[in-house]
LUMRODO-480760 format. One line per field, with one value per residue (C-alpha): residue in three letters; x, y, z. Coordinates in Angstrom, 2 decimals. Layout:
// residues N
r	c(ALA, ...)
c1	c(X, ...)
c2	c(Y, ...)
c3	c(Z, ...)
//
This chain:
// residues 178
r	c(MET, ARG, LEU, SER, LEU, TYR, GLU, HIS, LEU, ASP, GLY, VAL, ASP, VAL, ALA, ASP, GLY, PRO, ARG, VAL, THR, TYR, ASP, VAL, GLY, ARG, ASN, GLU, ALA, HIS, HIS, GLY, ALA, ALA, ARG, VAL, SER, GLY, PRO, VAL, LEU, ARG, TRP, GLU, LEU, GLU, ASP, ASP, GLY, GLY, GLU, GLY, ALA, LYS, LEU, SER, ALA, GLY, VAL, GLU, LEU, ASP, PRO, GLY, ILE, ASP, TRP, LEU, VAL, ARG, CYS, ASP, ARG, VAL, ASP, PHE, PRO, PRO, GLY, GLY, VAL, ALA, HIS, LEU, HIS, THR, HIS, PRO, GLY, PRO, GLY, ILE, ARG, CYS, LEU, LEU, PHE, GLY, SER, ILE, ARG, ILE, ASP, THR, GLU, GLY, ARG, SER, ALA, SER, TYR, GLY, PRO, PHE, GLY, ALA, TRP, PHE, GLU, ARG, GLY, PRO, ASP, PRO, VAL, PHE, ALA, ALA, ALA, SER, GLU, THR, GLU, GLU, THR, ALA, PHE, VAL, ARG, VAL, MET, LEU, LEU, PRO, ARG, GLU, TRP, ALA, GLY, LYS, ARG, THR, ILE, ARG, TYR, VAL, ASP, PRO, VAL, ASP, ALA, ASP, ARG, PRO, LYS, THR, GLN, ARG, ALA, THR, VAL, PHE, LEU, GLU, ALA, PRO, LEU, ARG)
c1	c(131.84, 131.18, 130.27, 131.91, 131.03, 134.38, 134.27, 137.31, 137.24, 140.51, 140.78, 142.03, 144.46, 143.70, 144.78, 143.51, 140.51, 136.52, 135.74, 134.40, 135.27, 133.29, 134.27, 131.86, 132.79, 132.91, 130.33, 131.78, 132.94, 135.96, 136.30, 139.29, 142.38, 141.84, 143.17, 140.96, 141.34, 138.54, 135.46, 135.33, 133.21, 134.84, 132.60, 134.58, 134.05, 135.94, 136.63, 136.25, 134.83, 137.61, 138.20, 136.67, 133.82, 131.11, 128.30, 129.40, 126.70, 127.46, 126.35, 125.85, 126.33, 125.87, 129.29, 127.26, 126.26, 128.45, 127.71, 128.80, 129.05, 126.74, 127.62, 124.66, 123.24, 118.92, 117.99, 114.62, 112.88, 110.98, 108.19, 109.41, 108.95, 109.92, 107.08, 107.42, 110.02, 112.71, 115.86, 118.04, 120.93, 122.03, 123.88, 124.60, 123.41, 124.66, 122.65, 124.64, 121.93, 118.32, 116.56, 115.18, 112.96, 113.15, 110.90, 111.22, 110.64, 108.06, 110.64, 111.41, 114.65, 115.22, 118.59, 120.47, 123.55, 126.20, 123.85, 124.31, 121.95, 122.13, 119.36, 119.41, 117.49, 114.46, 112.79, 110.38, 111.48, 108.97, 111.35, 110.41, 112.09, 112.41, 108.95, 111.42, 114.43, 116.03, 117.48, 120.04, 121.77, 124.76, 124.91, 126.86, 124.80, 126.23, 124.06, 123.66, 125.34, 122.24, 121.27, 123.84, 122.21, 118.99, 116.87, 116.79, 113.56, 110.95, 107.74, 105.58, 102.29, 102.43, 99.75, 102.75, 105.06, 102.59, 103.02, 105.06, 108.46, 109.60, 113.22, 115.95, 119.11, 122.21, 124.47, 128.28, 129.86, 128.75, 132.01, 132.20, 133.41, 136.71)
c2	c(118.70, 115.19, 112.91, 109.14, 105.81, 103.11, 99.63, 98.05, 94.24, 93.74, 97.70, 100.75, 103.42, 106.75, 110.40, 112.99, 115.16, 115.48, 111.62, 109.34, 105.81, 103.38, 99.94, 97.37, 94.80, 96.92, 99.43, 102.67, 105.59, 108.01, 111.02, 112.27, 109.90, 106.50, 102.76, 100.22, 96.62, 94.14, 95.38, 98.95, 101.62, 104.82, 108.53, 111.53, 114.60, 115.58, 117.92, 114.70, 111.36, 109.18, 106.34, 103.10, 104.35, 102.45, 105.45, 109.04, 111.66, 115.67, 117.69, 121.30, 123.12, 126.74, 128.59, 130.62, 127.68, 126.11, 122.51, 119.57, 115.75, 113.06, 109.17, 107.29, 103.76, 102.88, 100.04, 98.45, 95.65, 92.94, 94.99, 98.24, 101.48, 105.05, 106.78, 109.12, 112.12, 114.45, 115.52, 118.56, 117.57, 115.21, 111.23, 108.55, 105.32, 101.45, 98.71, 96.68, 93.50, 93.04, 94.23, 97.44, 99.25, 102.82, 104.97, 108.61, 110.59, 107.72, 105.16, 102.23, 100.35, 97.15, 96.68, 94.43, 93.76, 96.01, 98.39, 102.23, 104.68, 108.37, 110.98, 114.71, 115.69, 117.50, 114.41, 113.00, 109.28, 106.09, 103.14, 99.76, 97.31, 92.99, 91.78, 88.97, 89.67, 92.78, 95.45, 98.09, 100.72, 103.17, 106.40, 109.74, 112.87, 116.44, 118.86, 122.59, 122.86, 124.01, 120.18, 119.22, 116.69, 116.65, 114.22, 115.18, 113.06, 115.41, 113.28, 115.12, 113.96, 115.49, 112.67, 109.97, 112.28, 110.95, 107.41, 105.06, 104.72, 101.07, 102.72, 103.71, 105.96, 106.05, 108.72, 107.91, 111.31, 114.85, 116.85, 120.51, 119.89, 121.62)
c3	c(96.32, 96.35, 99.38, 98.37, 100.37, 100.28, 101.44, 102.59, 103.74, 105.26, 107.03, 106.53, 107.86, 106.90, 107.35, 109.25, 107.13, 106.30, 106.64, 108.88, 109.22, 110.61, 111.91, 111.08, 113.58, 116.64, 115.54, 116.08, 113.81, 113.76, 112.27, 110.30, 110.95, 111.91, 111.82, 111.87, 110.80, 109.39, 107.59, 107.00, 105.81, 105.06, 103.78, 102.29, 101.39, 98.36, 95.25, 92.88, 93.79, 94.21, 92.41, 93.61, 95.53, 96.44, 95.83, 95.29, 95.25, 94.55, 97.37, 97.58, 100.76, 101.54, 102.38, 104.39, 106.87, 109.39, 108.55, 110.66, 109.96, 112.06, 111.94, 113.18, 113.05, 112.78, 113.97, 112.53, 114.46, 111.91, 110.34, 111.20, 109.14, 109.18, 107.74, 105.26, 106.52, 105.33, 107.04, 107.20, 105.19, 102.40, 103.37, 102.17, 104.03, 103.84, 105.14, 107.38, 107.96, 106.87, 104.08, 103.23, 100.92, 100.25, 98.42, 97.06, 94.16, 92.78, 92.61, 94.95, 95.70, 97.66, 99.29, 101.24, 103.13, 102.41, 99.72, 99.63, 98.74, 98.88, 100.22, 99.76, 102.86, 101.47, 99.45, 101.24, 101.92, 103.24, 104.63, 104.94, 106.78, 106.62, 107.77, 109.16, 110.38, 112.31, 109.95, 110.25, 108.18, 109.41, 107.55, 107.30, 106.93, 106.80, 108.69, 109.67, 112.64, 114.49, 114.10, 116.36, 119.07, 117.67, 116.34, 112.33, 111.33, 110.29, 109.29, 106.23, 107.84, 111.98, 112.13, 111.99, 114.64, 117.20, 115.82, 117.84, 116.38, 115.38, 114.43, 116.89, 116.25, 117.97, 117.12, 117.08, 116.27, 115.69, 114.03, 112.63, 108.72, 108.40)
//
């Protein structure tokens, strides 16, 4: 199974299915069928990565677990960080504005607007936002259903859990995978 991200500059009209459509201009997300004009990001869960995907990553979902899809947006003030952390499931993120550096598995990568990256979930990640401007990304994660309505970030060092948080997540939708 593949989770793929597509970018549509002039809108999209999609049928029902395992997909999330994020309307960039309205800052809102839709699950399943959607018709949106203007810039759109669309995530699809597919048997095969579709042609034209901005980013596509293989995901293994334990068939014995009930899964859900969550779309949310994470905002950072200038100089904001997300200390070394993990999540309970995989997902693709796409930067909306600002810039961000992602450190994981001994590698460091920087992203600008509409740059996308995949996080497996259990791999520890450190994120550092721009020092000079606000930064935000939108993501779609696949999560065990027990995580519905819960914050998914788990800090590697328990001390970091007690530090003031500079990032803020806004959940747009959670829906069961069909």
